[in-house]
Backbone as a printed PyTorch tensor [residue, N CA C, xyz], in Angstrom:
tensor([[[  7.3980,  -4.0120,  -1.1540],
         [  6.6230,  -2.8600,  -0.7400],
         [  6.9010,  -1.6210,  -1.5960]],

        [[  8.1220,  -1.3910,  -2.0490],
         [  8.3270,  -0.1900,  -2.8650],
         [  7.4520,  -0.1690,  -4.1240]],

        [[  7.2500,  -1.3260,  -4.7370],
         [  6.3980,  -1.3890,  -5.9250],
         [  4.9540,  -1.0350,  -5.5740]],

        [[  4.4820,  -1.5410,  -4.4500],
         [  3.1080,  -1.2510,  -4.0300],
         [  2.9400,   0.2180,  -3.6700]],

        [[  3.9380,   0.8030,  -3.0370],
         [  3.8560,   2.2170,  -2.6810],
         [  3.8800,   3.1060,  -3.9150]],

        [[  4.7080,   2.7560,  -4.9010],
         [  4.7160,   3.5290,  -6.1480],
         [  3.3990,   3.3700,  -6.8980]],

        [[  2.8630,   2.1580,  -6.8980],
         [  1.5770,   1.9180,  -7.5620],
         [  0.4830,   2.7430,  -6.8980]],

        [[  0.5380,   2.8600,  -5.5850],
         [ -0.4580,   3.6480,  -4.8620],
         [ -0.4330,   5.1040,  -5.2990]],

        [[  0.7510,   5.6510,  -5.4880],
         [  0.8640,   7.0400,  -5.9300],
         [  0.2650,   7.2280,  -7.3130]],

        [[  0.3590,   6.2000,  -8.1510],
         [ -0.1190,   6.3020,  -9.5290],
         [ -1.6360,   6.1700,  -9.6390]],

        [[ -2.2630,   5.3720,  -8.7740],
         [ -3.6870,   5.0720,  -8.9810],
         [ -4.6000,   5.4860,  -7.8310]],

        [[ -4.0780,   6.1800,  -6.8480],
         [ -4.9180,   6.5300,  -5.7010],
         [ -6.0080,   7.5240,  -6.0850]],

        [[ -7.0870,   7.4750,  -5.3310],
         [ -8.2030,   8.3930,  -5.5200],
         [ -7.8520,   9.7370,  -4.8830]],

        [[ -8.6720,  10.7490,  -5.0760],
         [ -8.4080,  12.0410,  -4.4180],
         [ -8.3380,  11.9170,  -2.8910]],

        [[ -9.0180,  10.9250,  -2.3240],
         [ -8.9610,  10.7010,  -0.8850],
         [ -7.7130,   9.9520,  -0.4440]],

        [[ -6.9220,   9.4750,  -1.4020],
         [ -5.6650,   8.8070,  -1.0930],
         [ -5.7270,   7.2940,  -1.0820]],

        [[ -6.9170,   6.7150,  -1.2450],
         [ -7.0620,   5.2600,  -1.2000],
         [ -6.9860,   4.6630,  -2.6040]],

        [[ -6.4760,   3.4420,  -2.6830],
         [ -6.4170,   2.7010,  -3.9440],
         [ -6.9030,   1.2840,  -3.6950]],

        [[ -7.6480,   0.7210,  -4.6560],
         [ -8.0920,  -0.6700,  -4.4980],
         [ -6.8910,  -1.6090,  -4.3920]],

        [[ -6.9270,  -2.5080,  -3.4350],
         [ -5.7960,  -3.3940,  -3.1970],
         [ -5.5140,  -4.2780,  -4.4070]],

        [[ -6.5440,  -4.7740,  -5.0750],
         [ -6.3370,  -5.6250,  -6.2490],
         [ -5.6340,  -4.8470,  -7.3640]],

        [[ -6.0330,  -3.6120,  -7.5660],
         [ -5.3970,  -2.7920,  -8.5970],
         [ -3.9620,  -2.4510,  -8.2120]],

        [[ -3.7190,  -2.2040,  -6.9280],
         [ -2.3470,  -1.9890,  -6.4700],
         [ -1.4690,  -3.1760,  -6.8290]],

        [[ -1.9980,  -4.3670,  -6.5700],
         [ -1.2400,  -5.5860,  -6.8540],
         [ -0.9550,  -5.7240,  -8.3440]],

        [[ -1.9320,  -5.4130,  -9.1740],
         [ -1.7380,  -5.5340, -10.6230],
         [ -0.7180,  -4.5330, -11.1490]],

        [[ -0.8480,  -3.2800, -10.7450],
         [  0.0870,  -2.2530, -11.2160],
         [  1.4960,  -2.5400, -10.6960]],

        [[  1.6100,  -2.9010,  -9.4320],
         [  2.9230,  -3.2340,  -8.8640],
         [  3.5060,  -4.4700,  -9.5530]],

        [[  2.6500,  -5.4470,  -9.8490],
         [  3.1150,  -6.6540, -10.5320],
         [  3.6230,  -6.3660, -11.9250]],

        [[  2.9440,  -5.4970, -12.6460],
         [  3.3930,  -5.1330, -13.9900],
         [  4.7400,  -4.4230, -13.9290]],

        [[  4.8640,  -3.4720, -13.0160],
         [  6.1250,  -2.7470, -12.8800],
         [  7.2620,  -3.6910, -12.4700]],

        [[  6.9830,  -4.5600, -11.5000],
         [  8.0060,  -5.5080, -11.0600],
         [  8.4240,  -6.4610, -12.1640]],

        [[  7.4750,  -6.9200, -12.9490],
         [  7.7780,  -7.8370, -14.0440],
         [  8.6050,  -7.1440, -15.1180]],

        [[  8.2220,  -5.9320, -15.4890],
         [  8.9530,  -5.2190, -16.5330],
         [ 10.3340,  -4.7720, -16.0820]],

        [[ 10.4330,  -4.3050, -14.8420],
         [ 11.7100,  -3.7740, -14.3530],
         [ 12.7080,  -4.8530, -13.9650]],

        [[ 12.2400,  -5.8790, -13.2650],
         [ 13.1750,  -6.8540, -12.6980],
         [ 12.7710,  -8.3070, -12.8970]],

        [[ 11.7420,  -8.5550, -13.6720],
         [ 11.3000,  -9.9260, -13.8880],
         [ 10.6530, -10.5550, -12.6600]],

        [[ 10.1840,  -9.7200, -11.7290],
         [  9.5300, -10.2160, -10.5150],
         [  8.0600, -10.5100, -10.7950]],

        [[  7.5510, -11.5410, -10.1810],
         [  6.1330, -11.8520, -10.2770],
         [  5.5210, -11.5700,  -8.9120]],

        [[  4.5570, -10.6580,  -8.8970],
         [  3.8740, -10.2940,  -7.6560],
         [  2.4240, -10.7280,  -7.8090]],

        [[  2.0590, -11.7690,  -7.1010],
         [  0.6870, -12.2660,  -7.1680],
         [ -0.2080, -11.4240,  -6.2630]],

        [[ -1.4790, -11.2530,  -6.6320],
         [ -2.3820, -10.4120,  -5.8270],
         [ -2.4720, -10.8290,  -4.3600]],

        [[ -2.5460, -12.1090,  -4.0780],
         [ -2.6500, -12.5500,  -2.6830],
         [ -1.3630, -12.2650,  -1.9120]],

        [[ -0.2390, -12.3990,  -2.5680],
         [  1.0450, -12.0830,  -1.9310],
         [  1.1210, -10.5840,  -1.6370]],

        [[  0.6650,  -9.7730,  -2.5750],
         [  0.6560,  -8.3210,  -2.3590],
         [ -0.2480,  -7.9590,  -1.1930]],

        [[ -1.4270,  -8.5730,  -1.1290],
         [ -2.3610,  -8.3160,  -0.0240],
         [ -1.7140,  -8.6640,   1.3160]],

        [[ -1.0790,  -9.8100,   1.3900],
         [ -0.4200, -10.2280,   2.6350],
         [  0.7440,  -9.3040,   2.9740]],

        [[  1.4600,  -8.8310,   1.9520],
         [  2.5860,  -7.9300,   2.1930],
         [  2.1090,  -6.6010,   2.7740]],

        [[  0.9930,  -6.0750,   2.2560],
         [  0.4600,  -4.8160,   2.7760],
         [  0.0030,  -4.9940,   4.2220]],

        [[ -0.6450,  -6.1070,   4.5130],
         [ -1.1060,  -6.3710,   5.8840],
         [  0.0860,  -6.4990,   6.8300]],

        [[  1.1150,  -7.2260,   6.4120],
         [  2.3110,  -7.3870,   7.2430],
         [  3.0090,  -6.0440,   7.4510]],

        [[  3.0780,  -5.2480,   6.4090],
         [  3.7010,  -3.9270,   6.5170],
         [  2.9210,  -3.0570,   7.5060]],

        [[  1.5950,  -3.1410,   7.4450],
         [  0.7730,  -2.3520,   8.3560],
         [  0.9820,  -2.7760,   9.8030]],

        [[  1.2080,  -4.0530,  10.0260],
         [  1.4600,  -4.5220,  11.3960],
         [  2.7790,  -3.9770,  11.9250]],

        [[  3.7830,  -3.8720,  11.0540],
         [  5.0830,  -3.3400,  11.4630],
         [  5.1110,  -1.8190,  11.5030]],

        [[  4.2720,  -1.1800,  10.6850],
         [  4.2220,   0.2850,  10.5840],
         [  2.7590,   0.7340,  10.7010]],

        [[  2.1850,   0.6440,  11.8900],
         [  0.7410,   0.8680,  12.0440],
         [  0.2550,   2.2700,  11.6780]],

        [[  1.1310,   3.2470,  11.6530],
         [  0.6920,   4.6090,  11.3500],
         [  0.9310,   4.9890,   9.8930]],

        [[  1.3890,   4.0460,   9.0790],
         [  1.7180,   4.3560,   7.6900],
         [  0.7430,   3.7700,   6.6770]],

        [[ -0.1510,   2.8920,   7.1080],
         [ -1.1110,   2.2800,   6.1810],
         [ -2.4930,   2.3010,   6.8170]],

        [[ -3.4780,   2.6890,   6.0170],
         [ -4.8760,   2.6590,   6.4430],
         [ -5.6390,   1.7870,   5.4490]],

        [[ -6.7040,   1.1650,   5.9190],
         [ -7.5150,   0.2970,   5.0710],
         [ -8.9800,   0.7060,   5.1300]],

        [[ -9.7120,   0.3450,   4.0800],
         [-11.1610,   0.3710,   4.1240],
         [-11.6090,  -1.0680,   3.9060]],

        [[-12.8140,  -1.3670,   4.3600],
         [-13.3530,  -2.7060,   4.1690],
         [-14.6790,  -2.6140,   3.4220]],

        [[-15.0110,  -3.6890,   2.7120],
         [-16.2990,  -3.7080,   2.0280],
         [-17.3750,  -4.2250,   2.9790]],

        [[-18.5930,  -4.3910,   2.4920],
         [-19.7080,  -4.8110,   3.3510],
         [-19.5320,  -6.2060,   3.9250]],

        [[-18.6860,  -7.0030,   3.2960],
         [-18.4390,  -8.3580,   3.7790],
         [-17.2900,  -8.4000,   4.7890]],

        [[-16.6690,  -7.2670,   5.0470],
         [-15.5720,  -7.2010,   6.0020],
         [-14.2150,  -7.5190,   5.4090]],

        [[-14.1270,  -7.5510,   4.0820],
         [-12.8710,  -7.8490,   3.3890],
         [-12.1480,  -6.5350,   3.0930]],

        [[-10.8270,  -6.5280,   3.3080],
         [-10.0630,  -5.3280,   2.9990],
         [-10.2330,  -4.9770,   1.5300]],

        [[-10.5820,  -3.7300,   1.2470],
         [-10.8640,  -3.3340,  -0.1240],
         [ -9.8620,  -2.3130,  -0.6660]],

        [[ -9.5020,  -1.3310,   0.1490],
         [ -8.6280,  -0.2500,  -0.2900],
         [ -7.5230,  -0.0360,   0.7310]],

        [[ -6.4020,   0.4760,   0.2430],
         [ -5.2840,   0.8000,   1.1260],
         [ -4.8430,   2.2260,   0.8480]],

        [[ -4.3290,   2.8360,   1.8770],
         [ -3.7890,   4.1940,   1.7610],
         [ -2.4720,   4.2380,   2.5200]],

        [[ -1.4310,   4.6580,   1.8240],
         [ -0.1360,   4.8320,   2.4680],
         [ -0.0340,   6.2830,   2.9050]],

        [[  0.2230,   6.4920,   4.1820],
         [  0.3260,   7.8440,   4.7260],
         [  1.7250,   8.0720,   5.2630]],

        [[  2.1530,   9.3090,   5.1710],
         [  3.4370,   9.6900,   5.7410],
         [  3.1600,  10.0620,   7.1830]],

        [[  3.7570,   9.3500,   8.1330],
         [  3.4720,   9.6610,   9.5370],
         [  4.0050,  11.0360,   9.9180]],

        [[  3.2540,  11.7030,  10.7730],
         [  3.7140,  12.9960,  11.2860],
         [  4.9410,  12.7650,  12.1490]],

        [[  5.8740,  13.6630,  12.0760],
         [  7.0680,  13.5010,  12.8940],
         [  6.7140,  13.7160,  14.3620]],

        [[  7.4550,  13.0740,  15.1990],
         [  7.2450,  13.2070,  16.6380],
         [  7.7570,  14.5580,  17.1110]],

        [[  7.2440,  15.0860,  18.2230],
         [  7.6730,  16.4130,  18.6840],
         [  9.1830,  16.5400,  18.8310]],

        [[  9.8580,  15.5190,  19.3310],
         [ 11.3050,  15.5930,  19.5190],
         [ 12.0240,  15.6520,  18.1860]],

        [[ 11.4830,  15.0190,  17.1650],
         [ 12.1200,  15.0250,  15.8530],
         [ 11.9990,  16.4030,  15.2060]],

        [[ 10.9030,  17.0980,  15.4450],
         [ 10.7200,  18.4180,  14.8520],
         [ 11.6320,  19.4460,  15.4950]],

        [[ 11.8890,  19.2940,  16.7810],
         [ 12.6770,  20.3070,  17.5050],
         [ 14.1650,  20.0570,  17.4690]],

        [[ 14.5520,  18.9360,  17.0250],
         [ 15.9710,  18.7810,  17.1570],
         [ 16.5250,  17.6510,  16.4660]]])
């Protein structure tokens, strides 16, 4: 996930969304160059979906006309009221 989150910062649109396939490619290139990791696009897609299930307020998706996930946006969740006060 760290590779995908960094890739999102590099290629996101002004609205904050990045194409999932491009996220996978950029993250895969960085992972391969930095640590010899191979990140396949389908694995990246599944990782983003799994991350969203565990952190529902940190990832948003858009879908295309066929209902396929097209773009992802990583958001920083707002702190809870108790966290802000103390």
